[in-house]
C-alpha positions in Angstrom: 27.4 14.7 36.0 29.4 15.9 33.0 31.1 19.2 33.8 32.1 19.9 30.3 29.3 21.0 28.0 31.3 20.1 24.9 31.1 16.4 25.6 27.7 15.1 25.0 26.3 12.5 27.4 24.9 9.3 25.9 21.3 8.6 26.3 20.0 5.1 26.6 18.4 3.7 23.4 14.6 4.2 23.2 12.2 1.4 22.6 9.9 3.8 20.7 10.5 4.1 17.0 9.7 7.5 15.6 6.3 7.6 13.9 5.8 9.4 10.6 4.0 12.8 10.6 0.2 12.6 10.6 -0.1 14.1 7.2 2.4 11.6 5.8 0.5 8.7 7.3 -2.8 10.1 5.9 -1.2 10.4 2.5 0.0 6.8 2.6 -3.5 5.7 3.6 -5.1 7.6 0.7 -2.5 6.1 -1.7 -3.4 2.7 -0.4 -6.9 3.2 -1.5 -6.2 5.0 -4.8 -3.6 2.6 -6.3 -5.7 -0.6 -6.3 -8.9 1.3 -7.2 -7.3 3.0 -10.1 -5.7 -0.2 -11.3 -9.1 -1.9 -11.3 -10.7 1.0 -13.1 -8.1 1.2 -15.8 -7.5 -2.5 -16.2 -8.6 -3.5 -19.7 -11.4 -6.2 -19.9 -10.0 -7.8 -23.1 -6.9 -10.1 -22.9 -5.7 -8.8 -26.2 -5.6 -5.3 -24.8 -3.7 -6.6 -21.7 -1.2 -8.3 -24.0 -0.8 -5.1 -26.1 -0.3 -3.0 -22.9 2.4 -5.4 -21.7 4.1 -5.3 -25.1 4.0 -1.5 -25.2 5.3 -1.1 -21.6 8.0 -3.7 -21.7 8.7 -4.6 -25.3 7.9 -8.3 -24.5 5.0 -10.0 -26.2 2.9 -12.5 -24.2 0.4 -15.0 -25.3 -3.4 -14.6 -24.9 -3.7 -17.3 -22.2 -0.9 -15.6 -20.2 -2.6 -12.2 -20.6 -5.8 -13.8 -19.3 -4.1 -15.2 -16.2 -2.2 -11.9 -15.7 -5.5 -10.0 -15.8 -7.1 -12.4 -13.4 -4.2 -12.2 -11.0 -4.3 -8.4 -11.1 -8.0 -8.3 -10.3 -7.5 -10.8 -7.4 -4.5 -8.8 -6.1 -6.4 -5.5 -6.3 -9.5 -6.8 -4.7 -7.6 -8.5 -1.9 -5.6 -5.4 -1.3 -8.8 -3.3 -1.0 -10.4 -5.9 1.3 -7.3 -5.8 3.5 -7.3 -2.0 3.7 -11.1 -2.0 4.4 -10.7 -4.6 7.2 -7.8 -2.7 8.8 -9.9 0.5 8.7 -12.9 -1.3 10.1 -10.8 -2.8 12.9 -9.5 0.6 13.8 -13.1 1.9 13.9 -14.3 -1.0 16.1 -11.3 -0.6 18.5 -12.0 3.2 18.8 -15.7 2.7 19.3 -15.3 -0.1 21.9 -12.7 1.7 24.0 -14.1 3.5 27.1 -14.4 7.2 26.8 
């Protein structure tokens, strides 16, 4: 035992990584739902509008076919993100309901 209180003893490293606070996890989960949903809701339907938004935001003009592909990729990305979040949430629900009480 260490007789001197000024010298700290070393503790073995823990295998457990610290988890974020519950409110922080909940906020991240809510943001995970809001960001793709808001992107889908605010995404313009017209490729000309997508090209105009890109030009306004970056100063770089893009062609209409590129704007069409960009819009399609954003829709696919948002929908797949929402599907992943929903599947993860559903998996957690199934695990909780299947575990013995």
